[in-house]
Chimera marker file (.cmm) of the C-alpha trace (Angstrom):
<marker_set name="trace">
<marker id="1" x="-2.649" y="-69.143" z="17.726" r="1" g="1" b="0" radius="0.5"/>
<marker id="2" x="-4.028" y="-66.615" z="20.126" r="1" g="1" b="0" radius="0.5"/>
<marker id="3" x="-0.558" y="-65.512" z="21.129" r="1" g="1" b="0" radius="0.5"/>
<marker id="4" x="0.420" y="-64.912" z="17.519" r="1" g="1" b="0" radius="0.5"/>
<marker id="5" x="-2.691" y="-62.802" z="16.860" r="1" g="1" b="0" radius="0.5"/>
<marker id="6" x="-2.022" y="-60.853" z="20.046" r="1" g="1" b="0" radius="0.5"/>
<marker id="7" x="1.615" y="-60.231" z="19.100" r="1" g="1" b="0" radius="0.5"/>
<marker id="8" x="0.675" y="-59.259" z="15.559" r="1" g="1" b="0" radius="0.5"/>
<marker id="9" x="-1.937" y="-56.800" z="16.815" r="1" g="1" b="0" radius="0.5"/>
<marker id="10" x="0.540" y="-55.321" z="19.333" r="1" g="1" b="0" radius="0.5"/>
<marker id="11" x="3.193" y="-55.078" z="16.622" r="1" g="1" b="0" radius="0.5"/>
<marker id="12" x="0.751" y="-53.410" z="14.232" r="1" g="1" b="0" radius="0.5"/>
<marker id="13" x="-0.483" y="-50.940" z="16.860" r="1" g="1" b="0" radius="0.5"/>
<marker id="14" x="3.094" y="-50.021" z="17.837" r="1" g="1" b="0" radius="0.5"/>
<marker id="15" x="3.962" y="-49.568" z="14.208" r="1" g="1" b="0" radius="0.5"/>
<marker id="16" x="1.006" y="-47.205" z="13.762" r="1" g="1" b="0" radius="0.5"/>
<marker id="17" x="1.800" y="-45.308" z="16.953" r="1" g="1" b="0" radius="0.5"/>
<marker id="18" x="5.357" y="-44.707" z="15.778" r="1" g="1" b="0" radius="0.5"/>
<marker id="19" x="4.829" y="-44.232" z="12.039" r="1" g="1" b="0" radius="0.5"/>
<marker id="20" x="1.820" y="-41.869" z="11.980" r="1" g="1" b="0" radius="0.5"/>
<marker id="21" x="3.543" y="-39.036" z="13.898" r="1" g="1" b="0" radius="0.5"/>
<marker id="22" x="6.642" y="-39.488" z="11.752" r="1" g="1" b="0" radius="0.5"/>
<marker id="23" x="4.645" y="-39.234" z="8.551" r="1" g="1" b="0" radius="0.5"/>
<marker id="24" x="2.825" y="-36.178" z="9.893" r="1" g="1" b="0" radius="0.5"/>
<marker id="25" x="6.130" y="-34.535" z="10.847" r="1" g="1" b="0" radius="0.5"/>
<marker id="26" x="7.516" y="-35.196" z="7.383" r="1" g="1" b="0" radius="0.5"/>
<marker id="27" x="4.450" y="-33.542" z="5.805" r="1" g="1" b="0" radius="0.5"/>
<marker id="28" x="4.689" y="-30.582" z="8.184" r="1" g="1" b="0" radius="0.5"/>
<marker id="29" x="8.378" y="-30.130" z="7.348" r="1" g="1" b="0" radius="0.5"/>
<marker id="30" x="7.619" y="-30.184" z="3.616" r="1" g="1" b="0" radius="0.5"/>
<marker id="31" x="4.955" y="-27.531" z="4.059" r="1" g="1" b="0" radius="0.5"/>
<marker id="32" x="7.276" y="-25.468" z="6.224" r="1" g="1" b="0" radius="0.5"/>
<marker id="33" x="9.961" y="-25.598" z="3.534" r="1" g="1" b="0" radius="0.5"/>
<marker id="34" x="7.451" y="-24.483" z="0.905" r="1" g="1" b="0" radius="0.5"/>
<marker id="35" x="6.382" y="-21.589" z="3.141" r="1" g="1" b="0" radius="0.5"/>
<marker id="36" x="10.018" y="-20.575" z="3.632" r="1" g="1" b="0" radius="0.5"/>
<marker id="37" x="10.566" y="-20.602" z="-0.127" r="1" g="1" b="0" radius="0.5"/>
<marker id="38" x="7.475" y="-18.479" z="-0.651" r="1" g="1" b="0" radius="0.5"/>
<marker id="39" x="8.632" y="-16.027" z="2.023" r="1" g="1" b="0" radius="0.5"/>
<marker id="40" x="11.983" y="-15.704" z="0.282" r="1" g="1" b="0" radius="0.5"/>
<marker id="41" x="10.290" y="-15.090" z="-3.061" r="1" g="1" b="0" radius="0.5"/>
<marker id="42" x="8.002" y="-12.471" z="-1.504" r="1" g="1" b="0" radius="0.5"/>
<marker id="43" x="11.018" y="-10.751" z="0.060" r="1" g="1" b="0" radius="0.5"/>
<marker id="44" x="12.832" y="-10.672" z="-3.282" r="1" g="1" b="0" radius="0.5"/>
<marker id="45" x="9.762" y="-9.329" z="-5.083" r="1" g="1" b="0" radius="0.5"/>
<marker id="46" x="9.196" y="-6.635" z="-2.441" r="1" g="1" b="0" radius="0.5"/>
<marker id="47" x="12.826" y="-5.588" z="-2.747" r="1" g="1" b="0" radius="0.5"/>
<marker id="48" x="12.522" y="-5.376" z="-6.544" r="1" g="1" b="0" radius="0.5"/>
<marker id="49" x="9.332" y="-3.337" z="-6.153" r="1" g="1" b="0" radius="0.5"/>
<marker id="50" x="11.086" y="-0.922" z="-3.805" r="1" g="1" b="0" radius="0.5"/>
<marker id="51" x="14.001" y="-0.562" z="-6.239" r="1" g="1" b="0" radius="0.5"/>
<marker id="52" x="11.603" y="0.142" z="-9.104" r="1" g="1" b="0" radius="0.5"/>
<marker id="53" x="9.788" y="2.772" z="-7.021" r="1" g="1" b="0" radius="0.5"/>
<marker id="54" x="13.118" y="4.365" z="-6.092" r="1" g="1" b="0" radius="0.5"/>
<marker id="55" x="14.212" y="4.509" z="-9.727" r="1" g="1" b="0" radius="0.5"/>
<marker id="56" x="10.852" y="5.978" z="-10.722" r="1" g="1" b="0" radius="0.5"/>
<marker id="57" x="11.030" y="8.620" z="-8.010" r="1" g="1" b="0" radius="0.5"/>
<marker id="58" x="14.570" y="9.542" z="-8.995" r="1" g="1" b="0" radius="0.5"/>
<marker id="59" x="13.715" y="9.696" z="-12.681" r="1" g="1" b="0" radius="0.5"/>
<marker id="60" x="10.538" y="11.761" z="-12.366" r="1" g="1" b="0" radius="0.5"/>
<marker id="61" x="11.395" y="14.004" z="-9.428" r="1" g="1" b="0" radius="0.5"/>
<marker id="62" x="11.130" y="17.778" z="-9.816" r="1" g="1" b="0" radius="0.5"/>
<marker id="63" x="14.891" y="18.290" z="-9.853" r="1" g="1" b="0" radius="0.5"/>
<marker id="64" x="15.397" y="15.733" z="-12.621" r="1" g="1" b="0" radius="0.5"/>
<marker id="65" x="12.588" y="17.279" z="-14.661" r="1" g="1" b="0" radius="0.5"/>
<marker id="66" x="14.251" y="20.692" z="-14.303" r="1" g="1" b="0" radius="0.5"/>
<marker id="67" x="17.598" y="19.210" z="-15.390" r="1" g="1" b="0" radius="0.5"/>
<marker id="68" x="15.915" y="17.577" z="-18.364" r="1" g="1" b="0" radius="0.5"/>
<marker id="69" x="14.262" y="20.871" z="-19.299" r="1" g="1" b="0" radius="0.5"/>
<marker id="70" x="17.610" y="22.683" z="-19.083" r="1" g="1" b="0" radius="0.5"/>
<marker id="71" x="19.305" y="20.029" z="-21.229" r="1" g="1" b="0" radius="0.5"/>
<marker id="72" x="16.641" y="20.362" z="-23.924" r="1" g="1" b="0" radius="0.5"/>
<marker id="73" x="16.700" y="24.200" z="-23.708" r="1" g="1" b="0" radius="0.5"/>
<marker id="74" x="13.249" y="24.695" z="-22.307" r="1" g="1" b="0" radius="0.5"/>
<marker id="75" x="12.596" y="27.766" z="-20.230" r="1" g="1" b="0" radius="0.5"/>
<marker id="76" x="10.530" y="27.784" z="-17.083" r="1" g="1" b="0" radius="0.5"/>
<marker id="77" x="7.794" y="30.367" z="-17.208" r="1" g="1" b="0" radius="0.5"/>
<marker id="78" x="7.352" y="32.621" z="-14.207" r="1" g="1" b="0" radius="0.5"/>
<marker id="79" x="3.794" y="32.700" z="-12.977" r="1" g="1" b="0" radius="0.5"/>
<marker id="80" x="2.605" y="35.795" z="-11.196" r="1" g="1" b="0" radius="0.5"/>
<marker id="81" x="-0.834" y="36.461" z="-9.835" r="1" g="1" b="0" radius="0.5"/>
<marker id="82" x="-2.449" y="39.775" z="-10.555" r="1" g="1" b="0" radius="0.5"/>
<marker id="83" x="-4.289" y="41.232" z="-7.632" r="1" g="1" b="0" radius="0.5"/>
<marker id="84" x="-7.646" y="42.411" z="-8.853" r="1" g="1" b="0" radius="0.5"/>
<marker id="85" x="-9.871" y="44.709" z="-6.931" r="1" g="1" b="0" radius="0.5"/>
<marker id="86" x="-12.028" y="42.255" z="-5.147" r="1" g="1" b="0" radius="0.5"/>
<marker id="87" x="-15.481" y="43.047" z="-3.848" r="1" g="1" b="0" radius="0.5"/>
<marker id="88" x="-16.967" y="41.665" z="-0.699" r="1" g="1" b="0" radius="0.5"/>
<marker id="89" x="-19.262" y="38.806" z="-1.615" r="1" g="1" b="0" radius="0.5"/>
<marker id="90" x="-22.960" y="39.531" z="-1.433" r="1" g="1" b="0" radius="0.5"/>
<marker id="91" x="-22.490" y="43.235" z="-0.873" r="1" g="1" b="0" radius="0.5"/>
<marker id="92" x="-25.338" y="45.315" z="-2.213" r="1" g="1" b="0" radius="0.5"/>
<marker id="93" x="-24.179" y="47.784" z="-4.834" r="1" g="1" b="0" radius="0.5"/>
<marker id="94" x="-26.908" y="50.273" z="-4.020" r="1" g="1" b="0" radius="0.5"/>
<marker id="95" x="-26.662" y="49.843" z="-0.274" r="1" g="1" b="0" radius="0.5"/>
<marker id="96" x="-26.417" y="53.555" z="0.419" r="1" g="1" b="0" radius="0.5"/>
<marker id="97" x="-29.625" y="54.357" z="-1.451" r="1" g="1" b="0" radius="0.5"/>
<marker id="98" x="-31.950" y="51.778" z="0.042" r="1" g="1" b="0" radius="0.5"/>
<marker id="99" x="-32.815" y="51.282" z="3.664" r="1" g="1" b="0" radius="0.5"/>
<marker id="100" x="-33.343" y="47.617" z="4.334" r="1" g="1" b="0" radius="0.5"/>
<marker id="101" x="-35.802" y="46.729" z="7.041" r="1" g="1" b="0" radius="0.5"/>
<marker id="102" x="-35.900" y="43.250" z="8.571" r="1" g="1" b="0" radius="0.5"/>
<marker id="103" x="-38.810" y="42.516" z="10.885" r="1" g="1" b="0" radius="0.5"/>
<marker id="104" x="-39.401" y="46.203" z="11.308" r="1" g="1" b="0" radius="0.5"/>
<marker id="105" x="-35.819" y="47.077" z="12.226" r="1" g="1" b="0" radius="0.5"/>
<marker id="106" x="-33.770" y="49.010" z="9.740" r="1" g="1" b="0" radius="0.5"/>
<marker id="107" x="-30.708" y="51.146" z="9.604" r="1" g="1" b="0" radius="0.5"/>
<link id1="1" id2="2" r="1" g="1" b="0" radius="0.2"/>
<link id1="2" id2="3" r="1" g="1" b="0" radius="0.2"/>
<link id1="3" id2="4" r="1" g="1" b="0" radius="0.2"/>
<link id1="4" id2="5" r="1" g="1" b="0" radius="0.2"/>
<link id1="5" id2="6" r="1" g="1" b="0" radius="0.2"/>
<link id1="6" id2="7" r="1" g="1" b="0" radius="0.2"/>
<link id1="7" id2="8" r="1" g="1" b="0" radius="0.2"/>
<link id1="8" id2="9" r="1" g="1" b="0" radius="0.2"/>
<link id1="9" id2="10" r="1" g="1" b="0" radius="0.2"/>
<link id1="10" id2="11" r="1" g="1" b="0" radius="0.2"/>
<link id1="11" id2="12" r="1" g="1" b="0" radius="0.2"/>
<link id1="12" id2="13" r="1" g="1" b="0" radius="0.2"/>
<link id1="13" id2="14" r="1" g="1" b="0" radius="0.2"/>
<link id1="14" id2="15" r="1" g="1" b="0" radius="0.2"/>
<link id1="15" id2="16" r="1" g="1" b="0" radius="0.2"/>
<link id1="16" id2="17" r="1" g="1" b="0" radius="0.2"/>
<link id1="17" id2="18" r="1" g="1" b="0" radius="0.2"/>
<link id1="18" id2="19" r="1" g="1" b="0" radius="0.2"/>
<link id1="19" id2="20" r="1" g="1" b="0" radius="0.2"/>
<link id1="20" id2="21" r="1" g="1" b="0" radius="0.2"/>
<link id1="21" id2="22" r="1" g="1" b="0" radius="0.2"/>
<link id1="22" id2="23" r="1" g="1" b="0" radius="0.2"/>
<link id1="23" id2="24" r="1" g="1" b="0" radius="0.2"/>
<link id1="24" id2="25" r="1" g="1" b="0" radius="0.2"/>
<link id1="25" id2="26" r="1" g="1" b="0" radius="0.2"/>
<link id1="26" id2="27" r="1" g="1" b="0" radius="0.2"/>
<link id1="27" id2="28" r="1" g="1" b="0" radius="0.2"/>
<link id1="28" id2="29" r="1" g="1" b="0" radius="0.2"/>
<link id1="29" id2="30" r="1" g="1" b="0" radius="0.2"/>
<link id1="30" id2="31" r="1" g="1" b="0" radius="0.2"/>
<link id1="31" id2="32" r="1" g="1" b="0" radius="0.2"/>
<link id1="32" id2="33" r="1" g="1" b="0" radius="0.2"/>
<link id1="33" id2="34" r="1" g="1" b="0" radius="0.2"/>
<link id1="34" id2="35" r="1" g="1" b="0" radius="0.2"/>
<link id1="35" id2="36" r="1" g="1" b="0" radius="0.2"/>
<link id1="36" id2="37" r="1" g="1" b="0" radius="0.2"/>
<link id1="37" id2="38" r="1" g="1" b="0" radius="0.2"/>
<link id1="38" id2="39" r="1" g="1" b="0" radius="0.2"/>
<link id1="39" id2="40" r="1" g="1" b="0" radius="0.2"/>
<link id1="40" id2="41" r="1" g="1" b="0" radius="0.2"/>
<link id1="41" id2="42" r="1" g="1" b="0" radius="0.2"/>
<link id1="42" id2="43" r="1" g="1" b="0" radius="0.2"/>
<link id1="43" id2="44" r="1" g="1" b="0" radius="0.2"/>
<link id1="44" id2="45" r="1" g="1" b="0" radius="0.2"/>
<link id1="45" id2="46" r="1" g="1" b="0" radius="0.2"/>
<link id1="46" id2="47" r="1" g="1" b="0" radius="0.2"/>
<link id1="47" id2="48" r="1" g="1" b="0" radius="0.2"/>
<link id1="48" id2="49" r="1" g="1" b="0" radius="0.2"/>
<link id1="49" id2="50" r="1" g="1" b="0" radius="0.2"/>
<link id1="50" id2="51" r="1" g="1" b="0" radius="0.2"/>
<link id1="51" id2="52" r="1" g="1" b="0" radius="0.2"/>
<link id1="52" id2="53" r="1" g="1" b="0" radius="0.2"/>
<link id1="53" id2="54" r="1" g="1" b="0" radius="0.2"/>
<link id1="54" id2="55" r="1" g="1" b="0" radius="0.2"/>
<link id1="55" id2="56" r="1" g="1" b="0" radius="0.2"/>
<link id1="56" id2="57" r="1" g="1" b="0" radius="0.2"/>
<link id1="57" id2="58" r="1" g="1" b="0" radius="0.2"/>
<link id1="58" id2="59" r="1" g="1" b="0" radius="0.2"/>
<link id1="59" id2="60" r="1" g="1" b="0" radius="0.2"/>
<link id1="60" id2="61" r="1" g="1" b="0" radius="0.2"/>
<link id1="61" id2="62" r="1" g="1" b="0" radius="0.2"/>
<link id1="62" id2="63" r="1" g="1" b="0" radius="0.2"/>
<link id1="63" id2="64" r="1" g="1" b="0" radius="0.2"/>
<link id1="64" id2="65" r="1" g="1" b="0" radius="0.2"/>
<link id1="65" id2="66" r="1" g="1" b="0" radius="0.2"/>
<link id1="66" id2="67" r="1" g="1" b="0" radius="0.2"/>
<link id1="67" id2="68" r="1" g="1" b="0" radius="0.2"/>
<link id1="68" id2="69" r="1" g="1" b="0" radius="0.2"/>
<link id1="69" id2="70" r="1" g="1" b="0" radius="0.2"/>
<link id1="70" id2="71" r="1" g="1" b="0" radius="0.2"/>
<link id1="71" id2="72" r="1" g="1" b="0" radius="0.2"/>
<link id1="72" id2="73" r="1" g="1" b="0" radius="0.2"/>
<link id1="73" id2="74" r="1" g="1" b="0" radius="0.2"/>
<link id1="74" id2="75" r="1" g="1" b="0" radius="0.2"/>
<link id1="75" id2="76" r="1" g="1" b="0" radius="0.2"/>
<link id1="76" id2="77" r="1" g="1" b="0" radius="0.2"/>
<link id1="77" id2="78" r="1" g="1" b="0" radius="0.2"/>
<link id1="78" id2="79" r="1" g="1" b="0" radius="0.2"/>
<link id1="79" id2="80" r="1" g="1" b="0" radius="0.2"/>
<link id1="80" id2="81" r="1" g="1" b="0" radius="0.2"/>
<link id1="81" id2="82" r="1" g="1" b="0" radius="0.2"/>
<link id1="82" id2="83" r="1" g="1" b="0" radius="0.2"/>
<link id1="83" id2="84" r="1" g="1" b="0" radius="0.2"/>
<link id1="84" id2="85" r="1" g="1" b="0" radius="0.2"/>
<link id1="85" id2="86" r="1" g="1" b="0" radius="0.2"/>
<link id1="86" id2="87" r="1" g="1" b="0" radius="0.2"/>
<link id1="87" id2="88" r="1" g="1" b="0" radius="0.2"/>
<link id1="88" id2="89" r="1" g="1" b="0" radius="0.2"/>
<link id1="89" id2="90" r="1" g="1" b="0" radius="0.2"/>
<link id1="90" id2="91" r="1" g="1" b="0" radius="0.2"/>
<link id1="91" id2="92" r="1" g="1" b="0" radius="0.2"/>
<link id1="92" id2="93" r="1" g="1" b="0" radius="0.2"/>
<link id1="93" id2="94" r="1" g="1" b="0" radius="0.2"/>
<link id1="94" id2="95" r="1" g="1" b="0" radius="0.2"/>
<link id1="95" id2="96" r="1" g="1" b="0" radius="0.2"/>
<link id1="96" id2="97" r="1" g="1" b="0" radius="0.2"/>
<link id1="97" id2="98" r="1" g="1" b="0" radius="0.2"/>
<link id1="98" id2="99" r="1" g="1" b="0" radius="0.2"/>
<link id1="99" id2="100" r="1" g="1" b="0" radius="0.2"/>
<link id1="100" id2="101" r="1" g="1" b="0" radius="0.2"/>
<link id1="101" id2="102" r="1" g="1" b="0" radius="0.2"/>
<link id1="102" id2="103" r="1" g="1" b="0" radius="0.2"/>
<link id1="103" id2="104" r="1" g="1" b="0" radius="0.2"/>
<link id1="104" id2="105" r="1" g="1" b="0" radius="0.2"/>
<link id1="105" id2="106" r="1" g="1" b="0" radius="0.2"/>
<link id1="106" id2="107" r="1" g="1" b="0" radius="0.2"/>
</marker_set>
């Protein structure tokens, strides 16, 4: 009787020692496969995003807008800046008439 209990316990312990790592490896492989699938999906989505950005940039670039304007007979307006006579900021208009004294020193 004792021998049978001993053999059964040894058999059971060996079974656990062998089966638990196998089960864990199977679970790890399943998770690894799921991660690989997700990586592939992310790669495909990133590629689609890059293609969409490229199409958008090509469609709305300055050269394509100019071509579109020429096709629809729009004319580009020339913008020119007029140079006004600019005054120095904070310059006194009546500087020649008044003598300004700061702390007793003046001009």
